[in-house]
C-alpha positions as CSV (number, residue, x, y, z in Angstrom):
1,M,-28.1,1.3,24.1
2,N,-25.6,-0.1,21.6
3,A,-22.0,-1.1,22.2
4,A,-20.7,2.2,20.8
5,T,-22.4,4.4,23.3
6,P,-20.0,3.9,26.2
7,N,-17.1,4.7,23.9
8,R,-18.7,7.9,22.8
9,R,-19.2,8.9,26.4
10,R,-15.6,8.1,27.3
11,A,-14.3,10.0,24.2
12,S,-16.4,13.0,25.2
13,Y,-15.2,12.8,28.8
14,D,-11.6,12.5,27.6
15,L,-11.9,15.4,25.2
16,Q,-13.4,17.6,28.0
17,N,-10.5,16.8,30.3
18,Q,-8.0,17.3,27.6
19,A,-9.4,20.7,26.8
20,W,-9.4,21.7,30.5
21,D,-5.8,20.5,30.8
22,Y,-4.7,22.7,27.8
23,M,-6.5,25.7,29.2
24,L,-5.0,25.2,32.6
25,S,-1.5,24.7,31.2
26,D,-1.8,27.9,29.1
27,E,-2.8,29.8,32.3
28,I,0.1,28.3,34.2
29,L,2.6,29.2,31.4
30,R,1.2,32.8,31.3
31,A,1.6,33.2,35.0
32,L,5.1,31.7,34.9
33,R,6.1,34.1,32.1
34,A,4.9,37.1,34.1
35,L,7.4,36.4,36.8
36,P,10.7,38.2,37.2
37,A,13.4,36.2,35.3
38,E,15.2,35.2,38.5
39,E,12.1,33.7,40.0
40,R,11.0,32.0,36.8
41,R,14.3,30.4,36.2
42,A,14.5,29.0,39.7
43,I,11.0,27.5,39.4
44,E,11.8,26.0,36.0
45,L,14.8,24.3,37.4
46,A,13.1,23.0,40.5
47,Y,9.7,22.0,39.2
48,F,10.1,21.4,35.5
49,E,13.6,20.0,35.5
50,G,13.4,18.3,38.9
51,H,16.4,19.8,40.6
52,T,16.7,20.2,44.4
53,Y,17.1,23.6,46.0
54,V,20.7,22.8,46.5
55,K,21.3,21.9,42.9
56,V,19.3,25.0,41.7
57,A,21.5,27.2,43.9
58,E,24.6,25.5,42.4
59,I,23.4,25.9,38.8
60,L,22.5,29.5,39.3
61,D,25.6,30.2,41.5
62,E,23.4,31.7,44.3
63,A,22.9,31.0,48.0
64,E,20.4,28.2,48.8
65,G,18.3,30.7,50.9
66,T,18.1,33.1,48.0
67,I,16.8,30.3,45.7
68,K,14.2,29.2,48.3
69,S,13.0,32.8,48.6
70,R,12.8,33.2,44.8
71,I,10.8,30.0,44.4
72,R,8.5,30.8,47.3
73,N,7.9,34.4,46.1
74,G,7.4,33.2,42.5
75,M,4.9,30.6,43.6
76,R,3.0,33.2,45.6
77,R,2.8,35.4,42.5
78,M,1.7,32.6,40.3
79,R,-1.0,31.5,42.8
80,S,-2.3,35.1,43.0
81,E,-2.3,35.3,39.2
82,L,-4.1,32.0,38.7
83,T,-6.7,32.9,41.4
84,R,-7.3,36.2,39.5
85,S,-7.8,34.2,36.3
86,G,-10.5,32.2,38.0
87,I,-8.7,28.9,38.5
88,Q,-10.5,27.3,41.3
89,G,-8.3,25.9,44.0
90,A,-5.3,27.9,43.1
91,D,-5.6,29.9,46.3
92,Q,-5.1,26.7,48.2
93,L,-1.8,25.6,46.5
């Protein structure tokens, strides 16, 4: 085995992981886009922009309980969609 072999293995491994990550992110975006606008926006603010439930409620001028329900329902829909798409482990999120 020459010195280049471990690098080729690592490059192959990294490429496989990167391809999986892209496919997974595409599936997540597709599931997110399929949500009703209210659920999608609440999830975007909480998970992608890092806001708390309280801050999301403030931004959207909604009750905190409403925001929690939208996020919970949206995440359930996304989990179901990802499970249907064959993403292993999505049903355990």
